[in-house]
Phi, psi and omega in degrees: 000314179294324179294325179295321180288324179294320178301319183291316180297319180298320181292318180300319179297319180294323180294319174300315181296320179296321178298319180294323179293318182296321176300315181291321175296322180298315181292328177297315179293323177299313180302313177298320175297318178304313178302314175302314178301317181294333178270012176064024176262074192289318176303314177300317181298314179308311181301318179294315181292326179293320179291323178293325179285325177297326183281331182213083185298341180269006187273097185298322183292326177294314183292324175299317182291321173305312176300318181293326180292320173301316184297323178292336176279344181282133179253106183305131176092341176289135189254007182292155180300319182295323178290325173294326179292324178293320178300310185294320182295318181294314177302314181302316185285323175297321180295323175298327175292317180292323177302316181284327181221088187296349181256015177287107186287331179294313183291318181295314177297325184286325177293317178302318182288323177301316175292325175301312183290345174256013173064027177265086188294320187295312177288328177297314177301315181299323181279327172294321172300319177295323177296322178294322176299332180273318184230084183301348184249023182276099185297324182295323180297312180294318177297322179295328178290322173298321179293319180301312179304316179292318182299325180280328183278315189294320180297322181293325177301310183294321177300315179298317176298317184294322179296334181264002182063036178253154173241160186296331184278354180292160178306142179240161003285172180301126187278333177290105188299323179298310179297318183299313185295319178300317180290322179295320176296323185278323194238344184307314183290323179292314179300317177298319177297320181293316180299317181300315180294319178297321175306311180302314183298321183285331177294321180294315181228096181301346178255025186274090188285332172302317177298318178294330176296314181284337172295319173302310182297313183295314177297319182296315183285333174293329181298329178296343180262002182297152180286328183232166176293317181303313183294321177301314183294324179294319179288321179292329174297318174302312181303315176303320179299316181292324176296319178290323179295323182292313180297320179295320176295318175302317181296315180298319180292323180293320183288329180289323180292314176298324182295316179295321185290332185281349181072021177293160181275131179249159177293143180305134177087347183281335183050033174083007187261191179262149182273000000 
């Protein structure tokens, strides 16, 4: 009986030792894969990351890198079977990370981006909203929701203009009341929702010039649906303000970057920024 017990203990020790060796090998493959990834050798990186995951299936970092390597191979908009396989492979690995850790922000944001890059607005919105529920101060998530609103509205707006033989530079608002009301019924809520999300992203980062740019676009295009010329002009004025603020912010950031790059002396605590 004692010999049997000792044998069981010995086998358990060997199993633990084997598991420890596998984890070490997994991390070694991860490190090698990271080097390939940094050199943009994604097929080689994928093989290293696949080995790392096989050796330690619970190693979330290795699985995230594997998913990202597949994602780097994916070309948004391309319809080839191979490209679709890259998308699916990336999604599957990110999903496994989320299954194990529902609050993993990297995997959640990446799935949202995969859907965004494949123009699946509904699923992208769902995942960005999930990301916000995990990380309420994620400015990119709010910005992306604003971008989704614009992406859904703008193509339809262009189609309506083309059907009316109108150009964007023609006088606004849209004179055809029926078309205007159709667009308002279909998109007013979405445009307002997009602006609300862009407002939030700018509250989080007052220098978020990309968000300012889309704020300008959504407000400017909403003006085309105004019932009166005065209302239209007022909204365009607001849009102009956001456009000018975005340009000014871009200029400030460029000057700040140049100042840091020049190696000039900055005031203590300013970190090269503006006071």
